[in-house]
N, C-alpha and C positions, 0 to 999 in steps of 0.2 A: 456628726457621730459616725465613725467608721465601724463597720461590722466586725465582730469577732466570731470565733468558731461556734460559740453558743447560740448565735442569732441565726434565724432562718435566712438563707441567701436571698430568697425571693423578696424579702422586705427591703432590700438595699437598692436604692435608686442611684445608678451611676450615669453621669454625663461625661461624654468624651468630646473634647473640643479640638477638632481637626481630624480629618479622615484620610491621612496619609499612611505611610508604612509603619508608623507607630500607632496612630489612632484606630484604624480599622482592625488590626490584629487585637488590640486591647479590647475593643468593643465585642468582637467575635468570641474571644476567650472568656470575657466576663459573662456573656450570654450563655455560653456552654456551661458555666459554673452556676447558672441559675439567677443571675442578677437581672434587674429591670434596667435596660440600657438604652440611652438616647445618644446618637452620634450626630454631631453638628459640623457642617462644613459649607463653604460658599459654593462648591461645585455640585452639579446634579447627581453625581455618583461618587462613591468612595474612590480613593486612589492618590490624591494629593499631588504635589509638584512632581514627585518621583515618577508617577505613572502618566500624568497628563503632559508634563513639559520638562522632564528631566531624564531619569535613569532609562526608561523604556524607549521613548522615541529616539534618544541619542544613540542607544545601542542598536536600534533598527537601522539607523543611518550609518553607523560605524560598520555594521555588517555589509552594507552595500559598498562602502569605501574599501573594505578589505577584499571584497570580491573583485572590484575593479583593479586593485593593485595586483592581485594574484593573476588576473587575466593578462596584465601587461608583463608581469614577470615570467609568464609561461613562454614568452618568446625566447627566453634563455634556454629553454628545454626543447625547443624545436616546434612549439605550437603557437601559432599567431591567430588572434581573434580579430585584430583590427581595432580601430578606435570605437569606443562605445557610443551608441546613439541614446542620449538621455532624454526621456520623456518626464519632465519635471512634475507635471500634473499627476501622472500615474504614480511616480515615486512618492509624492506627497500624499496621495490617496492611500497608498499601501501603508505608509507609516501611520497615518491617522486611523486606518482600519485596525492596525495592531492595538493602538491605544483604545479604540472604541470597543473592540472585542474584550479586552481585559477589564475595562471599567464596567461594562455591562455584566461581565461575569461576577465582579465584586458586588454589583447591585443585586444580583440573584442570590449570592451567598449571604448578603445582609438580610434579605427577606427570609431565607431559610433559617437563619439564626434568630429570627424574630427581634431584630434590632430596629428600634424606631429611628428614622432618619429625618433630620430637619435641615433643609437648605437655608443657609443664612449665616450671619456673623454673630458669634456669641460674645457677650460682654458681662463680666461678673458683677453682680450687685453686692453680694456679701458671701460669707463662707458656706452658704447652703442654697444660694439661688443665683441664677444668671438670666439675662434677657437674650432672646434670639431675635435679631433684627432681620426681617425678611420681607421684601416687596412692600416697604413702607409700614409694615406692622411690627409690633413689639410683642413677642410671646414670652411670658415668664416661665421658667422651668426650675422647679425645686430639685435638689439633689442631696444625697447623703455623702457622696464622694464625687470628685471631679478629676479627670485626667486631662491636663493641658498638653496637646500634641500639635501645636500650630505651625511647626516647621520653621523655615527661614526664607529670606528674600534676597535676590541679587542686589549688590551694592554698586552704585555708580558714583564715583567721586564727583564732588560738586563742580570742579572745573571742566568735567567731561559731560555734564548734563546738558544735552542739546536737544531741542524739540525738532527732531528730524527722524523720519522713518528709515533713513540710511544708517542710523546709529542704533544698534541692537543689543539687548541682553541675551542670555542663553536661550530663554524661552522663545524670543522673537526669531533668533537664528534658526531654531528647530522648525519654524514654520516654513522654511525654504522659500522666501519670497521670490528669489531668483538666484542665479549663479553669477555673482559679480566678477568682473574681470580682475579686480584687485580687492583684497580684504585686509584690513588692519585688525589684528587681534591684540587687545590691550590686556596683558596678564598672561604669564607663562605658567599658570597652574594647570591642574588636570582638566578643568572645564575648557579653558582656552585651547589647550593642545588637542583635546578630543574633537572639538568642533572645528578647529583649524584643519585637522586631518580630513574631516568630512568634506569641507569646502575645497581643500587642495585636490583631493581625488576627483571631485566633480568638475574641476577645471579652473578654480580661482588661483591667482597668484597671492599667496598668503605671506604676510609679514607679521611676526610676533615681536612685541615690545614688552620687556619685563624690567621693572624698576630694581629688583634685587640682583645680586651678583650671578645668579644662575636660574634656569628654569627648574620647576619642581623643587623649590627650596625645602629642605627637611627630608627629602628622599635620598637614600644612599647613593653616593656619587657614582660608584661603579655601575649601578643599575641605570642611572640617568645617562651615563656616557654611551651605553648601548643604544638607547632611544635616540639620542642626539645624532648619532651616525645615520640612523634611518631618516630622521627629519630633514637632514641636509638636502636630500634628494626630493623632498616634497615641498618644503617651504622656500619661498624666494629669499627671505632673510629672517634671522632671529637675533634680536638685539637685547643684551642684558646690561645691567647698570644704566638703564635708559628710561626716561620718563616721557609720557605724552603730556605736554603742558596745556594744550588747548585744542579744541575742535571747532571748525567753522564750516558751515555749509556753503558751497560754491556751485556754480553751474555744472562742473565736472564731477561733483560728488562731495566728499568731506576732506577739507584741508586740515592736516594735523601738524601741529608744531611739536617736534620731537627734540628732546635735549639729552645729550650724553652725560656721563658722570662728571665731566669737567664744566658742564653748563653750556656747552656749545650747542646752539639750536640750529635746526634745519627744518624745512617745510616739505611735506610730501602730500600728495592727493590720492585718495582711495575712493573706490565706488561705494564701499560700505565699511563700517567699523563695528566690531564686536567688542563689547566691554565685558571682561571676565575677571574682575578684580576681587572676587570674594562674595560672601553672603553674610547676612546678619540675622539673628534670631527674631522671630515674630512675637516678641513679648510686650510690645507697646500697645496701648489702647485696649487691653483685655480687661481692665478694671482690677488688676492685681493689687493696686494701692489701697483698695477697700478691704484687703485681707492682711494677714500677717506674713504672707509669702513675699519674698523680696527678690530683686534682680541684681546681678553683679555689674561691674563696670563695663563688661562686654555685652550686656543685654541678655545674658543667660539667666534663666530662672534657677535659683539655688535649691538643690535637693540633697537628701541624704542617700545612702546606698540602696534604700528601699524606694527611691524616687519620690519621697514625700517632701513637701515644702515645709516651711515653718508654720503654715496653716494646716492642722492635722487632717482636714478633709480634702486638701488639694494636693495633687501629684503632678509631676511634669516629666515628659519623656521626649526623646528625639532631639532634633536640632535645637529646639528652644531651650533644652536643658543642658547643653554643653557639648564640647568636643568629645570624640570625633563626630562630625556632622555626616553620618552615614546611615542609609536606609536600614541596613540590617542591624545596626546598633539600636535604632529606634524600635524595631520589631522585638529584639531581645528584651529591651527594657519594658515593653508592654506587658509581658507575662509577669515580670517582677512586680510591677505596680499593682496589677490585678490581684496577685496573691497576697501582697501586703495589705490591700484594702480588705481582703477576706480575713485578715488576721493570721495568715499562714506564714511560716518562715520563708523569707526570700531576700535576696540581696543581689545587686548588680556588681559583681566582682570578677569580670572576665580576665583571664591571663593573656588572651590573644584575640583581639578584634581585627579581622582581616581588612586590608585596604587594597583596592585594585584601581589602577589607572588604565582605562580601556583604549589606550593608543595602540599602535602597531609598530613594534612589539608592545605587549602589555607589561605592566610592572605590578607586582603584588608582594605584599609582605604581611607578617603577623608576629606578635610577640615582641621580644626585645632585639634591638640592634646591639652591636658591641659597645657603642657609645652609651646606649641606654643602660646596659649592664654595668659599665664603669661608674655611671652616675649613681647607681644603687649599691656601689661597693661590691659588686659581684665579679669575680674573676672569670673572664670568658675568652674564648678564641673562636675564630671562624674558619670554615673550610668551604671552598667554592669549586663547583664542577662546571667547566665551560661546555656549552652545547656543541662546540666544534668537535668534541669527542663523543657526541651522542649520535648513534646511528639513525634514529628516527628523524632527528633534526636535519641531518645532512640529506636524508632521502626526501625530505620535504622542501629542501632549498632554503631552510631557515635555521642555520646553525650559529646565529649570532647571539644566542641566549646565555643565561647564567643562572645556576641554582646555588644558593649559599645557605649554610646552616650556622647558627650561633649556638655555641655549646658551653655549658658551665664547666670550668676546669675542676677536675677532681671527681665530681659526681657524674660527669658526662651527660647531664640532662640537657635536652633540647630546649633552648630558651626562645629561639625565634627562627624564622625562615624568610628568605628574600628570593624572589624569582623575577627575572626579566626574560621575556620571550613570548611567542604566540601561545595563547591558552594559559598564561600564568595565573589568571583569575580562577581557572578550573583546578589547577594544580595546588593552589595554596591551601585548600581544605585539609589536605593531609598534614600540613604544617600546623594548622589550628588544632587538629585532633592531637598531634604529638605534644604540643605545648600544654594544652589543657589537661592531658592525662599524665603529664610528667614523664613522657617517654625518654629513654636513653638513646643516644645516637646508635648504639648497638641494635636497638629494636628496629630502627629504620634500615640498618645495614643488613640485618638478617631476615627481613621480610621480603619475600620473593616478589618482585615487580615484573609485570609482563614485558616481553621484548618482542618487537621494538616499539617503545612508547616514549613520549616526553616525560612521563611519570618516573621512568627509570633514573632520571637525573637526580632525584631525591635519594634513591638507594645508592647511586654511584657516589654522591657527595658524602654520604655516611660512610661508605666503604673507604673513600679517600681519606677520611679522618684517621682510619687505622692503617693507612698506607697500603691498602690492598684492592684498590680499584683496578679492574683489568684493562681499562682504557685510558687512564690518565695518571700522571705522576706530578705531584706539586707539593710545595712546602705549606704546612698549616701556619695560620697566623694567630 
């Protein structure tokens, strides 16, 4: 039975299965609303994959990689630092310290919210009870409502499953076991490119193999093209339309059989291999089959816009509940689910979920692309402002970026924004706000942006739409 507004909140028992960026915000928000909350996770503190072995440690290492690249680039400006001396143990300790500080902080917040925490694996018995399996014991837990936020797991294709510590998934790569002389990255998505960048800056010769026709499939070509120019100087090779057929451990490392689109095979040997071929939702083994909730063909738990499953007492959020598999999407869904459980109006209907690829340069986007708009029968046009005409970008030695607006024809409403360049992930927030508030391109053009900043590129793109950018002239599309 899910509570409604007439019921006292304190009588409602909420269980949250999974303590990642969807689960712990849901638990904290529910506790603030007066619910009796139990948070269940296999780790000793909240945080999930994102904090322990994903978003945060990877960004810590990408920060180091960016610093090393900038130090090398400084020689072009007349400042030479020499080759860096890498203390891998200290670097690893610093990265782990960042994670430890944040997970301990979440543990403190959990106690301050009076959320009960059970370390273990939760398995649903029926629509109002689950078992928590911990240290050989099974603890039953009754609930009135359950939020499933169990996240996702890296997928390694069967032909590449090799029992060798030289073959890593993303979590193992973030442990920095060493700096291999050569690294094969299988998969040209954001995870492979981000971690490939880290290892390349630390000194590895990185080869990326992608089975699809291009890296970052689905991302706007013009944005990817800017990134590819940068990666040419960092990676030894990037092969597309190419597959890794098999992996075999040999004395020198891992022998990879690689086939091109014509099926021609060659063999190369690498010290280490990183498999970054995607993730799958953690929906199996939860006991959902004992309820009316069901899972689709891709393993995602099916929910409505309130994040409720076909079982009225069970909700699902985050990676396990569908694309996009992004931490901030999970956090946004957490509040929707809690308010729905309380019987309050709520729905997950965002117009702009931002996505960021934290390579260097970064790529970020939100809202609709021109192709998305066309698929929805919306007439749209784009306007792009190149950072080559942006003062702050030139002053920073990074003028290879681009800011693009997608605008509805007629209403001139901002439908989407796409950015490639350093700090794109920080800049995209203005695009999210513009799309969600239904801003017109004139709103961006007439809002004064500080000079000189990278943020000015948004204003300049908007002004360019009206043909009055002071720094660039181009034809709209």
